[in-house]
All heavy atoms as atom14 arrays in JSON, in Angstrom:
{
  "sequence": "MTNEAFARIKIDQLLKDAAWRLTDGRSVRYEYPLDDGGRADYVPFDRLGRAVARR",
  "atom14_mask": [
    [1, 1, 1, 1, 1, 1, 1, 1, 0, 0, 0, 0, 0, 0],
    [1, 1, 1, 1, 1, 1, 1, 0, 0, 0, 0, 0, 0, 0],
    [1, 1, 1, 1, 1, 1, 1, 1, 0, 0, 0, 0, 0, 0],
    [1, 1, 1, 1, 1, 1, 1, 1, 1, 0, 0, 0, 0, 0],
    [1, 1, 1, 1, 1, 0, 0, 0, 0, 0, 0, 0, 0, 0],
    [1, 1, 1, 1, 1, 1, 1, 1, 1, 1, 1, 0, 0, 0],
    [1, 1, 1, 1, 1, 0, 0, 0, 0, 0, 0, 0, 0, 0],
    [1, 1, 1, 1, 1, 1, 1, 1, 1, 1, 1, 0, 0, 0],
    [1, 1, 1, 1, 1, 1, 1, 1, 0, 0, 0, 0, 0, 0],
    [1, 1, 1, 1, 1, 1, 1, 1, 1, 0, 0, 0, 0, 0],
    [1, 1, 1, 1, 1, 1, 1, 1, 0, 0, 0, 0, 0, 0],
    [1, 1, 1, 1, 1, 1, 1, 1, 0, 0, 0, 0, 0, 0],
    [1, 1, 1, 1, 1, 1, 1, 1, 1, 0, 0, 0, 0, 0],
    [1, 1, 1, 1, 1, 1, 1, 1, 0, 0, 0, 0, 0, 0],
    [1, 1, 1, 1, 1, 1, 1, 1, 0, 0, 0, 0, 0, 0],
    [1, 1, 1, 1, 1, 1, 1, 1, 1, 0, 0, 0, 0, 0],
    [1, 1, 1, 1, 1, 1, 1, 1, 0, 0, 0, 0, 0, 0],
    [1, 1, 1, 1, 1, 0, 0, 0, 0, 0, 0, 0, 0, 0],
    [1, 1, 1, 1, 1, 0, 0, 0, 0, 0, 0, 0, 0, 0],
    [1, 1, 1, 1, 1, 1, 1, 1, 1, 1, 1, 1, 1, 1],
    [1, 1, 1, 1, 1, 1, 1, 1, 1, 1, 1, 0, 0, 0],
    [1, 1, 1, 1, 1, 1, 1, 1, 0, 0, 0, 0, 0, 0],
    [1, 1, 1, 1, 1, 1, 1, 0, 0, 0, 0, 0, 0, 0],
    [1, 1, 1, 1, 1, 1, 1, 1, 0, 0, 0, 0, 0, 0],
    [1, 1, 1, 1, 0, 0, 0, 0, 0, 0, 0, 0, 0, 0],
    [1, 1, 1, 1, 1, 1, 1, 1, 1, 1, 1, 0, 0, 0],
    [1, 1, 1, 1, 1, 1, 0, 0, 0, 0, 0, 0, 0, 0],
    [1, 1, 1, 1, 1, 1, 1, 0, 0, 0, 0, 0, 0, 0],
    [1, 1, 1, 1, 1, 1, 1, 1, 1, 1, 1, 0, 0, 0],
    [1, 1, 1, 1, 1, 1, 1, 1, 1, 1, 1, 1, 0, 0],
    [1, 1, 1, 1, 1, 1, 1, 1, 1, 0, 0, 0, 0, 0],
    [1, 1, 1, 1, 1, 1, 1, 1, 1, 1, 1, 1, 0, 0],
    [1, 1, 1, 1, 1, 1, 1, 0, 0, 0, 0, 0, 0, 0],
    [1, 1, 1, 1, 1, 1, 1, 1, 0, 0, 0, 0, 0, 0],
    [1, 1, 1, 1, 1, 1, 1, 1, 0, 0, 0, 0, 0, 0],
    [1, 1, 1, 1, 1, 1, 1, 1, 0, 0, 0, 0, 0, 0],
    [1, 1, 1, 1, 0, 0, 0, 0, 0, 0, 0, 0, 0, 0],
    [1, 1, 1, 1, 0, 0, 0, 0, 0, 0, 0, 0, 0, 0],
    [1, 1, 1, 1, 1, 1, 1, 1, 1, 1, 1, 0, 0, 0],
    [1, 1, 1, 1, 1, 0, 0, 0, 0, 0, 0, 0, 0, 0],
    [1, 1, 1, 1, 1, 1, 1, 1, 0, 0, 0, 0, 0, 0],
    [1, 1, 1, 1, 1, 1, 1, 1, 1, 1, 1, 1, 0, 0],
    [1, 1, 1, 1, 1, 1, 1, 0, 0, 0, 0, 0, 0, 0],
    [1, 1, 1, 1, 1, 1, 1, 0, 0, 0, 0, 0, 0, 0],
    [1, 1, 1, 1, 1, 1, 1, 1, 1, 1, 1, 0, 0, 0],
    [1, 1, 1, 1, 1, 1, 1, 1, 0, 0, 0, 0, 0, 0],
    [1, 1, 1, 1, 1, 1, 1, 1, 1, 1, 1, 0, 0, 0],
    [1, 1, 1, 1, 1, 1, 1, 1, 0, 0, 0, 0, 0, 0],
    [1, 1, 1, 1, 0, 0, 0, 0, 0, 0, 0, 0, 0, 0],
    [1, 1, 1, 1, 1, 1, 1, 1, 1, 1, 1, 0, 0, 0],
    [1, 1, 1, 1, 1, 0, 0, 0, 0, 0, 0, 0, 0, 0],
    [1, 1, 1, 1, 1, 1, 1, 0, 0, 0, 0, 0, 0, 0],
    [1, 1, 1, 1, 1, 0, 0, 0, 0, 0, 0, 0, 0, 0],
    [1, 1, 1, 1, 1, 1, 1, 1, 1, 1, 1, 0, 0, 0],
    [1, 1, 1, 1, 1, 1, 1, 1, 1, 1, 1, 0, 0, 0]
  ],
  "atom14_positions": [
    [[17.9, -6.32, -10.37], [16.7, -6.0, -9.66], [15.52, -6.43, -10.57], [15.52, -6.09, -11.72], [16.64, -4.46, -9.36], [15.42, -4.09, -8.68], [15.23, -2.34, -8.23], [16.81, -2.0, -7.48], [0.0, 0.0, 0.0], [0.0, 0.0, 0.0], [0.0, 0.0, 0.0], [0.0, 0.0, 0.0], [0.0, 0.0, 0.0], [0.0, 0.0, 0.0]],
    [[14.58, -7.09, -10.02], [13.35, -7.51, -10.76], [12.4, -6.36, -11.02], [12.54, -5.37, -10.35], [12.59, -8.65, -10.03], [12.08, -8.05, -8.86], [13.46, -9.83, -9.72], [0.0, 0.0, 0.0], [0.0, 0.0, 0.0], [0.0, 0.0, 0.0], [0.0, 0.0, 0.0], [0.0, 0.0, 0.0], [0.0, 0.0, 0.0], [0.0, 0.0, 0.0]],
    [[11.5, -6.54, -12.01], [10.53, -5.47, -12.26], [9.68, -5.27, -11.05], [9.3, -4.07, -10.74], [9.64, -5.92, -13.42], [10.35, -5.76, -14.73], [11.36, -5.05, -14.86], [9.84, -6.44, -15.74], [0.0, 0.0, 0.0], [0.0, 0.0, 0.0], [0.0, 0.0, 0.0], [0.0, 0.0, 0.0], [0.0, 0.0, 0.0], [0.0, 0.0, 0.0]],
    [[9.3, -6.31, -10.3], [8.47, -6.09, -9.11], [9.25, -5.3, -8.04], [8.67, -4.45, -7.42], [8.11, -7.4, -8.52], [7.19, -7.31, -7.32], [6.65, -8.62, -6.74], [6.97, -9.65, -7.36], [6.03, -8.58, -5.64], [0.0, 0.0, 0.0], [0.0, 0.0, 0.0], [0.0, 0.0, 0.0], [0.0, 0.0, 0.0], [0.0, 0.0, 0.0]],
    [[10.51, -5.61, -7.79], [11.27, -4.87, -6.87], [11.41, -3.38, -7.23], [11.24, -2.5, -6.36], [12.68, -5.55, -6.71], [0.0, 0.0, 0.0], [0.0, 0.0, 0.0], [0.0, 0.0, 0.0], [0.0, 0.0, 0.0], [0.0, 0.0, 0.0], [0.0, 0.0, 0.0], [0.0, 0.0, 0.0], [0.0, 0.0, 0.0], [0.0, 0.0, 0.0]],
    [[11.71, -3.15, -8.53], [11.77, -1.81, -8.98], [10.42, -1.06, -8.8], [10.39, 0.1, -8.37], [12.16, -1.74, -10.46], [12.25, -0.36, -11.01], [13.3, 0.44, -10.73], [11.18, 0.08, -11.83], [13.4, 1.73, -11.24], [11.29, 1.42, -12.3], [12.3, 2.2, -12.06], [0.0, 0.0, 0.0], [0.0, 0.0, 0.0], [0.0, 0.0, 0.0]],
    [[9.35, -1.72, -9.11], [7.95, -1.15, -8.92], [7.71, -0.79, -7.44], [7.21, 0.28, -7.21], [6.9, -2.07, -9.49], [0.0, 0.0, 0.0], [0.0, 0.0, 0.0], [0.0, 0.0, 0.0], [0.0, 0.0, 0.0], [0.0, 0.0, 0.0], [0.0, 0.0, 0.0], [0.0, 0.0, 0.0], [0.0, 0.0, 0.0], [0.0, 0.0, 0.0]],
    [[8.08, -1.69, -6.58], [7.87, -1.4, -5.16], [8.63, -0.19, -4.7], [8.17, 0.63, -3.94], [8.16, -2.68, -4.32], [7.14, -3.73, -4.49], [7.4, -4.86, -3.46], [6.41, -5.89, -3.62], [5.25, -5.87, -2.99], [4.93, -4.96, -2.17], [4.39, -6.93, -3.18], [0.0, 0.0, 0.0], [0.0, 0.0, 0.0], [0.0, 0.0, 0.0]],
    [[9.86, -0.06, -5.09], [10.73, 1.03, -4.75], [10.07, 2.35, -5.26], [9.97, 3.35, -4.55], [12.16, 0.91, -5.3], [12.89, -0.23, -4.51], [12.95, 2.28, -5.21], [14.14, -0.61, -5.18], [0.0, 0.0, 0.0], [0.0, 0.0, 0.0], [0.0, 0.0, 0.0], [0.0, 0.0, 0.0], [0.0, 0.0, 0.0], [0.0, 0.0, 0.0]],
    [[9.63, 2.29, -6.49], [8.97, 3.51, -7.09], [7.71, 3.82, -6.38], [7.45, 5.02, -6.08], [8.76, 3.2, -8.59], [8.24, 4.34, -9.39], [9.3, 5.38, -9.61], [8.83, 6.39, -10.62], [9.7, 7.52, -10.68], [0.0, 0.0, 0.0], [0.0, 0.0, 0.0], [0.0, 0.0, 0.0], [0.0, 0.0, 0.0], [0.0, 0.0, 0.0]],
    [[6.81, 2.87, -6.14], [5.55, 3.15, -5.47], [5.76, 3.63, -4.06], [5.09, 4.59, -3.6], [4.69, 1.81, -5.46], [4.23, 1.51, -6.86], [3.51, 2.06, -4.53], [3.66, 0.17, -7.04], [0.0, 0.0, 0.0], [0.0, 0.0, 0.0], [0.0, 0.0, 0.0], [0.0, 0.0, 0.0], [0.0, 0.0, 0.0], [0.0, 0.0, 0.0]],
    [[6.72, 3.02, -3.3], [7.01, 3.5, -1.96], [7.44, 4.94, -2.05], [6.99, 5.74, -1.15], [8.17, 2.65, -1.3], [7.73, 1.26, -0.93], [6.46, 0.98, -0.97], [8.53, 0.48, -0.51], [0.0, 0.0, 0.0], [0.0, 0.0, 0.0], [0.0, 0.0, 0.0], [0.0, 0.0, 0.0], [0.0, 0.0, 0.0], [0.0, 0.0, 0.0]],
    [[8.27, 5.35, -2.97], [8.72, 6.76, -3.02], [7.61, 7.66, -3.32], [7.54, 8.75, -2.73], [9.88, 6.92, -4.01], [10.47, 8.27, -3.99], [11.08, 8.58, -2.63], [11.89, 7.8, -2.13], [10.66, 9.73, -2.08], [0.0, 0.0, 0.0], [0.0, 0.0, 0.0], [0.0, 0.0, 0.0], [0.0, 0.0, 0.0], [0.0, 0.0, 0.0]],
    [[6.7, 7.28, -4.27], [5.58, 8.09, -4.61], [4.64, 8.31, -3.39], [4.18, 9.36, -3.14], [4.81, 7.5, -5.79], [5.56, 7.54, -7.11], [4.78, 6.64, -8.12], [5.59, 8.97, -7.62], [0.0, 0.0, 0.0], [0.0, 0.0, 0.0], [0.0, 0.0, 0.0], [0.0, 0.0, 0.0], [0.0, 0.0, 0.0], [0.0, 0.0, 0.0]],
    [[4.45, 7.25, -2.6], [3.63, 7.33, -1.42], [4.28, 8.23, -0.37], [3.63, 9.04, 0.22], [3.36, 5.91, -0.79], [2.34, 5.12, -1.62], [2.44, 3.6, -1.08], [0.95, 5.59, -1.52], [0.0, 0.0, 0.0], [0.0, 0.0, 0.0], [0.0, 0.0, 0.0], [0.0, 0.0, 0.0], [0.0, 0.0, 0.0], [0.0, 0.0, 0.0]],
    [[5.59, 8.08, -0.15], [6.26, 9.03, 0.76], [6.18, 10.42, 0.3], [5.94, 11.37, 1.1], [7.78, 8.56, 0.88], [8.0, 7.33, 1.62], [9.51, 7.01, 1.59], [9.79, 5.58, 2.04], [11.2, 5.24, 1.92], [0.0, 0.0, 0.0], [0.0, 0.0, 0.0], [0.0, 0.0, 0.0], [0.0, 0.0, 0.0], [0.0, 0.0, 0.0]],
    [[6.35, 10.67, -1.01], [6.29, 12.01, -1.53], [4.92, 12.64, -1.3], [4.76, 13.88, -1.16], [6.61, 12.05, -2.93], [8.08, 11.73, -3.33], [8.92, 11.78, -2.36], [8.4, 11.52, -4.51], [0.0, 0.0, 0.0], [0.0, 0.0, 0.0], [0.0, 0.0, 0.0], [0.0, 0.0, 0.0], [0.0, 0.0, 0.0], [0.0, 0.0, 0.0]],
    [[3.89, 11.79, -1.23], [2.58, 12.22, -1.01], [2.16, 12.28, 0.48], [1.04, 12.47, 0.85], [1.54, 11.35, -1.82], [0.0, 0.0, 0.0], [0.0, 0.0, 0.0], [0.0, 0.0, 0.0], [0.0, 0.0, 0.0], [0.0, 0.0, 0.0], [0.0, 0.0, 0.0], [0.0, 0.0, 0.0], [0.0, 0.0, 0.0], [0.0, 0.0, 0.0]],
    [[3.17, 12.09, 1.31], [3.06, 12.24, 2.8], [2.25, 11.02, 3.41], [1.76, 11.15, 4.55], [2.41, 13.52, 3.25], [0.0, 0.0, 0.0], [0.0, 0.0, 0.0], [0.0, 0.0, 0.0], [0.0, 0.0, 0.0], [0.0, 0.0, 0.0], [0.0, 0.0, 0.0], [0.0, 0.0, 0.0], [0.0, 0.0, 0.0], [0.0, 0.0, 0.0]],
    [[2.28, 9.92, 2.85], [1.73, 8.68, 3.46], [2.8, 8.08, 4.31], [3.98, 8.02, 3.99], [1.34, 7.61, 2.38], [0.08, 7.96, 1.67], [-0.02, 8.65, 0.48], [-1.24, 7.66, 2.09], [-1.34, 8.79, 0.15], [-2.13, 8.19, 1.08], [-1.76, 6.94, 3.18], [-3.52, 8.12, 1.26], [-3.18, 6.84, 3.26], [-4.0, 7.4, 2.28]],
    [[2.39, 7.62, 5.53], [3.28, 6.97, 6.5], [3.34, 5.54, 6.14], [2.33, 4.81, 6.36], [2.84, 7.29, 7.89], [2.98, 8.71, 8.31], [2.44, 8.95, 9.74], [1.23, 8.41, 10.03], [0.04, 9.04, 10.01], [0.0, 10.26, 9.67], [-1.1, 8.39, 10.36], [0.0, 0.0, 0.0], [0.0, 0.0, 0.0], [0.0, 0.0, 0.0]],
    [[4.49, 5.06, 5.75], [4.55, 3.61, 5.26], [4.88, 2.67, 6.4], [4.75, 1.46, 6.19], [5.69, 3.56, 4.22], [5.42, 4.38, 2.95], [6.52, 4.12, 1.96], [4.04, 4.14, 2.32], [0.0, 0.0, 0.0], [0.0, 0.0, 0.0], [0.0, 0.0, 0.0], [0.0, 0.0, 0.0], [0.0, 0.0, 0.0], [0.0, 0.0, 0.0]],
    [[5.4, 3.14, 7.51], [5.85, 2.24, 8.54], [5.04, 2.15, 9.83], [5.32, 1.46, 10.75], [7.3, 2.56, 8.93], [7.32, 3.89, 9.4], [8.18, 2.38, 7.74], [0.0, 0.0, 0.0], [0.0, 0.0, 0.0], [0.0, 0.0, 0.0], [0.0, 0.0, 0.0], [0.0, 0.0, 0.0], [0.0, 0.0, 0.0], [0.0, 0.0, 0.0]],
    [[3.89, 2.88, 9.83], [3.07, 2.94, 11.1], [2.14, 1.68, 11.24], [1.5, 1.43, 12.21], [2.36, 4.21, 11.3], [1.28, 4.47, 10.23], [0.96, 3.56, 9.4], [0.56, 5.44, 10.34], [0.0, 0.0, 0.0], [0.0, 0.0, 0.0], [0.0, 0.0, 0.0], [0.0, 0.0, 0.0], [0.0, 0.0, 0.0], [0.0, 0.0, 0.0]],
    [[2.01, 0.94, 10.07], [1.19, -0.25, 10.13], [-0.38, 0.05, 9.99], [-1.16, -0.9, 10.06], [0.0, 0.0, 0.0], [0.0, 0.0, 0.0], [0.0, 0.0, 0.0], [0.0, 0.0, 0.0], [0.0, 0.0, 0.0], [0.0, 0.0, 0.0], [0.0, 0.0, 0.0], [0.0, 0.0, 0.0], [0.0, 0.0, 0.0], [0.0, 0.0, 0.0]],
    [[-0.68, 1.32, 9.82], [-2.13, 1.65, 9.77], [-2.48, 2.47, 8.51], [-3.46, 2.28, 7.89], [-2.54, 2.5, 10.9], [-2.5, 1.79, 12.27], [-2.89, 2.69, 13.35], [-2.07, 3.9, 13.28], [-1.97, 4.82, 14.24], [-2.65, 4.69, 15.34], [-1.27, 5.91, 14.08], [0.0, 0.0, 0.0], [0.0, 0.0, 0.0], [0.0, 0.0, 0.0]],
    [[-1.52, 3.3, 8.05], [-1.83, 4.21, 6.92], [-1.82, 3.42, 5.63], [-2.62, 3.66, 4.67], [-0.77, 5.31, 6.83], [-0.82, 6.1, 8.06], [0.0, 0.0, 0.0], [0.0, 0.0, 0.0], [0.0, 0.0, 0.0], [0.0, 0.0, 0.0], [0.0, 0.0, 0.0], [0.0, 0.0, 0.0], [0.0, 0.0, 0.0], [0.0, 0.0, 0.0]],
    [[-0.81, 2.56, 5.46], [-0.65, 1.74, 4.23], [-0.38, 0.34, 4.69], [0.46, 0.07, 5.5], [0.49, 2.26, 3.24], [0.66, 1.37, 2.14], [0.25, 3.72, 2.88], [0.0, 0.0, 0.0], [0.0, 0.0, 0.0], [0.0, 0.0, 0.0], [0.0, 0.0, 0.0], [0.0, 0.0, 0.0], [0.0, 0.0, 0.0], [0.0, 0.0, 0.0]],
    [[-1.12, -0.56, 4.18], [-0.96, -1.98, 4.5], [-0.54, -2.71, 3.25], [-0.94, -2.41, 2.18], [-2.18, -2.61, 5.17], [-2.49, -1.91, 6.41], [-3.76, -2.48, 7.07], [-4.21, -1.58, 8.07], [-5.37, -1.6, 8.55], [-6.28, -2.53, 8.18], [-5.75, -0.68, 9.49], [0.0, 0.0, 0.0], [0.0, 0.0, 0.0], [0.0, 0.0, 0.0]],
    [[0.34, -3.71, 3.39], [0.9, -4.48, 2.28], [0.34, -5.91, 2.25], [-0.01, -6.44, 3.29], [2.38, -4.53, 2.43], [3.0, -3.14, 2.5], [3.34, -2.62, 3.76], [3.3, -2.39, 1.4], [3.84, -1.29, 3.87], [3.85, -1.08, 1.48], [4.11, -0.6, 2.73], [4.62, 0.65, 2.88], [0.0, 0.0, 0.0], [0.0, 0.0, 0.0]],
    [[0.25, -6.41, 1.01], [-0.26, -7.79, 0.89], [-1.52, -7.96, 1.62], [-1.73, -8.89, 2.36], [0.79, -8.8, 1.35], [2.12, -8.74, 0.58], [1.98, -9.07, -0.96], [1.14, -9.89, -1.2], [2.62, -8.39, -1.69], [0.0, 0.0, 0.0], [0.0, 0.0, 0.0], [0.0, 0.0, 0.0], [0.0, 0.0, 0.0], [0.0, 0.0, 0.0]],
    [[-2.45, -7.01, 1.47], [-3.69, -7.01, 2.14], [-4.71, -7.98, 1.6], [-4.96, -7.97, 0.38], [-4.25, -5.57, 2.12], [-5.4, -5.31, 3.02], [-5.32, -5.18, 4.38], [-6.71, -5.32, 2.48], [-6.37, -5.01, 5.22], [-7.84, -5.07, 3.32], [-7.59, -4.93, 4.68], [-8.69, -4.7, 5.46], [0.0, 0.0, 0.0], [0.0, 0.0, 0.0]],
    [[-5.3, -8.87, 2.42], [-6.27, -9.83, 1.89], [-7.58, -9.21, 1.42], [-8.1, -8.29, 2.03], [-6.54, -10.71, 3.07], [-6.07, -9.98, 4.29], [-5.07, -8.93, 3.87], [0.0, 0.0, 0.0], [0.0, 0.0, 0.0], [0.0, 0.0, 0.0], [0.0, 0.0, 0.0], [0.0, 0.0, 0.0], [0.0, 0.0, 0.0], [0.0, 0.0, 0.0]],
    [[-8.05, -9.63, 0.24], [-9.26, -9.14, -0.37], [-10.45, -10.12, -0.11], [-10.19, -11.32, 0.11], [-9.12, -8.85, -1.84], [-8.02, -7.83, -2.17], [-7.82, -7.79, -3.68], [-8.31, -6.45, -1.61], [0.0, 0.0, 0.0], [0.0, 0.0, 0.0], [0.0, 0.0, 0.0], [0.0, 0.0, 0.0], [0.0, 0.0, 0.0], [0.0, 0.0, 0.0]],
    [[-11.64, -9.61, -0.25], [-12.83, -10.47, -0.04], [-12.9, -11.64, -0.97], [-13.43, -12.68, -0.63], [-14.05, -9.62, -0.18], [-14.25, -8.57, 0.95], [-13.62, -8.72, 2.02], [-14.95, -7.63, 0.64], [0.0, 0.0, 0.0], [0.0, 0.0, 0.0], [0.0, 0.0, 0.0], [0.0, 0.0, 0.0], [0.0, 0.0, 0.0], [0.0, 0.0, 0.0]],
    [[-12.36, -11.54, -2.2], [-12.41, -12.56, -3.15], [-11.24, -13.62, -3.0], [-11.11, -14.45, -3.86], [-12.37, -11.99, -4.6], [-11.05, -11.36, -4.96], [-10.1, -11.3, -4.11], [-10.94, -10.84, -6.04], [0.0, 0.0, 0.0], [0.0, 0.0, 0.0], [0.0, 0.0, 0.0], [0.0, 0.0, 0.0], [0.0, 0.0, 0.0], [0.0, 0.0, 0.0]],
    [[-10.48, -13.46, -1.98], [-9.4, -14.47, -1.72], [-8.06, -14.0, -2.23], [-7.04, -14.59, -1.97], [0.0, 0.0, 0.0], [0.0, 0.0, 0.0], [0.0, 0.0, 0.0], [0.0, 0.0, 0.0], [0.0, 0.0, 0.0], [0.0, 0.0, 0.0], [0.0, 0.0, 0.0], [0.0, 0.0, 0.0], [0.0, 0.0, 0.0], [0.0, 0.0, 0.0]],
    [[-8.07, -12.87, -3.0], [-6.76, -12.37, -3.57], [-6.12, -11.5, -2.53], [-6.5, -11.37, -1.34], [0.0, 0.0, 0.0], [0.0, 0.0, 0.0], [0.0, 0.0, 0.0], [0.0, 0.0, 0.0], [0.0, 0.0, 0.0], [0.0, 0.0, 0.0], [0.0, 0.0, 0.0], [0.0, 0.0, 0.0], [0.0, 0.0, 0.0], [0.0, 0.0, 0.0]],
    [[-5.02, -10.84, -2.96], [-4.29, -9.92, -2.13], [-3.99, -8.69, -2.89], [-3.6, -8.73, -4.06], [-3.0, -10.56, -1.66], [-3.17, -11.71, -0.71], [-1.88, -12.03, 0.09], [-2.03, -12.96, 1.14], [-2.39, -12.64, 2.4], [-2.65, -11.39, 2.67], [-2.56, -13.57, 3.24], [0.0, 0.0, 0.0], [0.0, 0.0, 0.0], [0.0, 0.0, 0.0]],
    [[-4.04, -7.52, -2.2], [-3.64, -6.26, -2.76], [-2.21, -5.94, -2.36], [-1.92, -6.21, -1.17], [-4.55, -5.12, -2.38], [0.0, 0.0, 0.0], [0.0, 0.0, 0.0], [0.0, 0.0, 0.0], [0.0, 0.0, 0.0], [0.0, 0.0, 0.0], [0.0, 0.0, 0.0], [0.0, 0.0, 0.0], [0.0, 0.0, 0.0], [0.0, 0.0, 0.0]],
    [[-1.36, -5.56, -3.25], [0.01, -5.24, -2.93], [0.04, -4.06, -1.92], [0.84, -4.08, -0.93], [0.81, -4.81, -4.15], [1.08, -5.99, -5.06], [1.03, -7.13, -4.6], [1.24, -5.79, -6.24], [0.0, 0.0, 0.0], [0.0, 0.0, 0.0], [0.0, 0.0, 0.0], [0.0, 0.0, 0.0], [0.0, 0.0, 0.0], [0.0, 0.0, 0.0]],
    [[-0.77, -3.04, -2.15], [-0.78, -1.86, -1.26], [-2.29, -1.47, -1.07], [-3.02, -1.46, -2.0], [-0.14, -0.6, -1.98], [1.33, -0.79, -2.15], [1.9, -1.43, -3.2], [2.17, -0.15, -1.3], [3.23, -1.48, -3.44], [3.59, -0.16, -1.43], [4.08, -0.89, -2.58], [5.41, -0.97, -2.71], [0.0, 0.0, 0.0], [0.0, 0.0, 0.0]],
    [[-2.68, -1.09, 0.21], [-3.87, -0.56, 0.4], [-3.75, 0.64, 1.37], [-3.33, 0.43, 2.56], [-4.87, -1.53, 1.03], [-6.29, -0.88, 1.33], [-5.12, -2.75, 0.12], [0.0, 0.0, 0.0], [0.0, 0.0, 0.0], [0.0, 0.0, 0.0], [0.0, 0.0, 0.0], [0.0, 0.0, 0.0], [0.0, 0.0, 0.0], [0.0, 0.0, 0.0]],
    [[-4.03, 1.88, 0.95], [-3.98, 3.0, 1.81], [-5.32, 3.14, 2.64], [-6.37, 2.78, 2.09], [-3.86, 4.25, 0.82], [-4.39, 3.76, -0.41], [-4.2, 2.34, -0.52], [0.0, 0.0, 0.0], [0.0, 0.0, 0.0], [0.0, 0.0, 0.0], [0.0, 0.0, 0.0], [0.0, 0.0, 0.0], [0.0, 0.0, 0.0], [0.0, 0.0, 0.0]],
    [[-5.19, 3.54, 3.86], [-6.32, 3.64, 4.76], [-6.4, 5.1, 5.31], [-5.46, 5.83, 5.5], [-6.14, 2.78, 5.99], [-6.41, 1.32, 5.67], [-5.45, 0.61, 5.04], [-7.62, 0.74, 5.89], [-5.66, -0.7, 4.7], [-7.88, -0.63, 5.6], [-6.92, -1.35, 5.01], [0.0, 0.0, 0.0], [0.0, 0.0, 0.0], [0.0, 0.0, 0.0]],
    [[-7.7, 5.59, 5.51], [-7.93, 6.9, 6.02], [-7.78, 6.95, 7.49], [-7.46, 5.92, 8.15], [-9.28, 7.46, 5.54], [-10.5, 6.72, 6.12], [-10.3, 5.95, 7.05], [-11.67, 6.98, 5.65], [0.0, 0.0, 0.0], [0.0, 0.0, 0.0], [0.0, 0.0, 0.0], [0.0, 0.0, 0.0], [0.0, 0.0, 0.0], [0.0, 0.0, 0.0]],
    [[-8.0, 8.07, 8.14], [-7.83, 8.21, 9.64], [-8.74, 7.37, 10.4], [-8.49, 7.09, 11.57], [-7.92, 9.68, 9.97], [-6.8, 10.48, 9.5], [-6.92, 11.91, 9.93], [-5.83, 12.67, 9.45], [-5.97, 13.82, 8.76], [-7.14, 14.31, 8.57], [-4.85, 14.49, 8.31], [0.0, 0.0, 0.0], [0.0, 0.0, 0.0], [0.0, 0.0, 0.0]],
    [[-9.86, 6.96, 9.8], [-10.9, 6.14, 10.53], [-10.62, 4.67, 10.24], [-11.46, 3.88, 10.67], [-12.29, 6.54, 10.11], [-12.69, 8.04, 10.39], [-14.03, 8.33, 9.88], [-12.69, 8.24, 11.93], [0.0, 0.0, 0.0], [0.0, 0.0, 0.0], [0.0, 0.0, 0.0], [0.0, 0.0, 0.0], [0.0, 0.0, 0.0], [0.0, 0.0, 0.0]],
    [[-9.61, 4.33, 9.56], [-9.29, 2.91, 9.28], [-10.0, 2.31, 8.12], [-10.07, 1.1, 8.0], [0.0, 0.0, 0.0], [0.0, 0.0, 0.0], [0.0, 0.0, 0.0], [0.0, 0.0, 0.0], [0.0, 0.0, 0.0], [0.0, 0.0, 0.0], [0.0, 0.0, 0.0], [0.0, 0.0, 0.0], [0.0, 0.0, 0.0], [0.0, 0.0, 0.0]],
    [[-10.57, 3.12, 7.21], [-11.28, 2.65, 6.0], [-10.35, 2.61, 4.87], [-9.64, 3.56, 4.64], [-12.49, 3.55, 5.81], [-13.56, 3.55, 6.87], [-14.59, 4.48, 6.59], [-14.01, 5.83, 6.42], [-14.72, 6.93, 6.56], [-15.97, 6.93, 6.73], [-14.06, 8.1, 6.46], [0.0, 0.0, 0.0], [0.0, 0.0, 0.0], [0.0, 0.0, 0.0]],
    [[-10.38, 1.51, 4.11], [-9.57, 1.48, 2.83], [-10.08, 2.59, 1.91], [-11.26, 2.66, 1.67], [-9.76, 0.05, 2.25], [0.0, 0.0, 0.0], [0.0, 0.0, 0.0], [0.0, 0.0, 0.0], [0.0, 0.0, 0.0], [0.0, 0.0, 0.0], [0.0, 0.0, 0.0], [0.0, 0.0, 0.0], [0.0, 0.0, 0.0], [0.0, 0.0, 0.0]],
    [[-9.19, 3.27, 1.33], [-9.53, 4.3, 0.41], [-9.31, 3.89, -1.02], [-9.81, 4.51, -1.98], [-8.83, 5.71, 0.68], [-9.31, 6.25, 1.99], [-7.3, 5.55, 0.67], [0.0, 0.0, 0.0], [0.0, 0.0, 0.0], [0.0, 0.0, 0.0], [0.0, 0.0, 0.0], [0.0, 0.0, 0.0], [0.0, 0.0, 0.0], [0.0, 0.0, 0.0]],
    [[-8.47, 2.87, -1.19], [-8.28, 2.31, -2.57], [-7.72, 0.94, -2.41], [-7.0, 0.61, -1.45], [-7.25, 3.2, -3.34], [0.0, 0.0, 0.0], [0.0, 0.0, 0.0], [0.0, 0.0, 0.0], [0.0, 0.0, 0.0], [0.0, 0.0, 0.0], [0.0, 0.0, 0.0], [0.0, 0.0, 0.0], [0.0, 0.0, 0.0], [0.0, 0.0, 0.0]],
    [[-8.06, 0.08, -3.43], [-7.44, -1.3, -3.47], [-7.04, -1.63, -4.86], [-7.77, -1.34, -5.78], [-8.45, -2.29, -2.97], [-8.73, -2.13, -1.48], [-9.59, -3.28, -1.06], [-10.92, -3.16, -1.57], [-12.01, -3.82, -1.14], [-11.84, -4.7, -0.19], [-13.2, -3.61, -1.56], [0.0, 0.0, 0.0], [0.0, 0.0, 0.0], [0.0, 0.0, 0.0]],
    [[-5.93, -2.26, -4.99], [-5.46, -2.62, -6.29], [-4.74, -3.98, -6.08], [-4.08, -4.19, -5.26], [-4.52, -1.57, -6.85], [-3.99, -1.98, -8.15], [-3.67, -0.77, -9.06], [-2.91, -0.86, -10.19], [-3.05, -1.72, -11.17], [-3.86, -2.7, -11.13], [-2.36, -1.68, -12.24], [0.0, 0.0, 0.0], [0.0, 0.0, 0.0], [0.0, 0.0, 0.0]]
  ]
}
């Protein structure tokens, strides 16, 4: 297993433990495009559809 795959498994579990819904397509989005042309691996969104964090 690669470091990236291990990190994704760990992050997914942490998000699930914090009650984020990973499969609804709205709460957490993956490979999300950023304004600078990059992509964020994970972006959580609030109930109004606003990004609450980007990395």
